[in-house]
N, C-alpha and C positions, 0 to 999 in steps of 0.2 A: 650950445652944441649948432655944430654945421648940418648942414640939409644930407653932404655924404655919410658922417657918422651916425645919423639918423636913422636914415635907407640904411647903413650896413647894422644898427642895432635891430631895425625892424626886420632884415632878410635872415638875421640870427636866431630871433625869436619863433621865425618860421620854422627854418629847420627843427629848433627845438620842440614844436608843437609837434609838427609832422615825424619824427622821431619817437615821441611821447606816448603819439598816439596806436604809434604799434610795436612799441620795446617800452613803454612804462615802466614793467617790474624790473629792468635792469639798472646797475649802477650808473652813479653821475660820472664817472671814467667812464665807461661805456656808451654812452651817451654821447659824452664829449665826443669821443673820437668819432661816432658816427654822423657826426655835425662837422666835426673839420674847427672845432672849437674851444678853448681850452676849459677844465675842469671848474674855475672859478666862474668863470663867464657862467658856462649851464646853469649851477648852483643858483648866481643872481638871478638868469633869468627864469626860473623856475620858481623861486623864492616870487617875485614880480610879477609872473605870471597866474601865482595862487592866491596872492595879495591882490589883485584887480579882478580875481572870482572868471578869469577866463579859464582857466585848469579847476576843475568842481571834485578833483577827486582821483582815485585810482580804483578800479575793480576787477577782478578776477571773471573770466568770461568759463562756465560751468557748466557739463553739459544735465540739462534738465531732466533728462532721464534717468541719471545717475540720483539724481532727488528724488523719483517716483512722482516729477511734475510734469506737467501738458503747458502748453504754452498757447493764450487764444491775443487775438485783437477786437479790443472793443470799439468801434465806432460808432460814434453821437450827433445826432445833429438836435442844434439849437430848436426852440420853440423861441415865440415871439414874446413869449414872458419876460420883463426887462426883471437882472438879479437887483435886489436891494444889496447895501453895501457891507451887511455883517454877512450874507449869504458868499457877496465874492470873496468875504475873508475864509467862510467857510472852506470853501471851494477850493480857491486858488491857495491861502497863506497854511490853513491847518491840515494834517496828514488824513490823507483820505483812506489809509491805512485803517484806521482806527473804528472804520466802517466799514469796515467787510469782512465776511466768513473767516475762520481759524483756517490756518495752512493757506491762504490768497497773501502771492507776493506781487505789488507794483513794481512790474518794470520802468516804464515809462511812462507819460501822460502830455500831449502835445495840443495844442490850440491851433488847428490848423482852418486852412482856406478852401474854399471847395464845396462837395456836396454834405460831406458831416464837420463837424466845428472841433470837435473834439476826436484823438484817436489816444486811448487806453491800453497801453499793451501790459501783460500779467500771466503770473502762473498759477497753476492751479492743478490738485491732482486728480479732476477728471473733467469733464463736462459739466455731470450737475454740478460740480461746484461753479464751476467758470457761471451758467447760468441763474445761480442762489446768487450771484457776484453781481448779475446785471440788475435783478431782481431787488437785493439788497440799494443798490445805487438808484433807478426807480422809484422806491417806496419811501427810502428814508431821505425825504424833504427835496431831493432833486428832481425826483421823476416830471413836476412841472417846468421843470427849466430844458426837457429835450422833449420832441416827437416822436425822434426814431432812434434804433439801436439796431448796430448788425455784428453780430457776433459772428469770430473767426476762428477756427482752432488752426493753430499754426502744425500741416504736418511732417517739415523738416526746415530748418535752418541752413539754408547754403551760406549764408552769411553774417555775421552778428558783430557790432562794432568793428565792422570793416574790416573784421577779419574772416577767413574762409575758414568753415567747418573742416577739423582734422580726418570726419566721417564720414568723406564728400561721396566717395564710393557707395554707401550707402543709398543714396539717392537715387538710382536705380533703380529699387525696389518702388519708388512712387510717380513715376514716368510709364 
């Protein structure tokens, strides 16, 4: 494959990725039109990106109020206690969800660099359940691996997954 065709392929992949991030629910035909490339090429690119695990899946963004849930952010600072291999697998590879109270749904988990080493975002019905989630995490074998926790409740999402909240006018209530 020549350098030019590799460059073209990379550019086409980036076009498809950009369109998928904003319009992942559209048909391959519509995505192809947005990208200015053929339907077959888009289909091959999406298949290749999926096989390479560059795209992980598709999700709808739901209004948590409609589901009677509130959004929380948990910041966790690692302690100096080293983590053995079995606990690494427990934390990273196994589902954290199994340890959490009912009705709590984990959204994202990030390992970060900064004042806090882990960020967990999740949904819970109320602040009491969110605090129980923090207790569960700290009491079920993970507590010694973290020194400090900071629990934040999201009052209003301005953007989620890159999309502006369609109810942005409600933000006025929070300012």
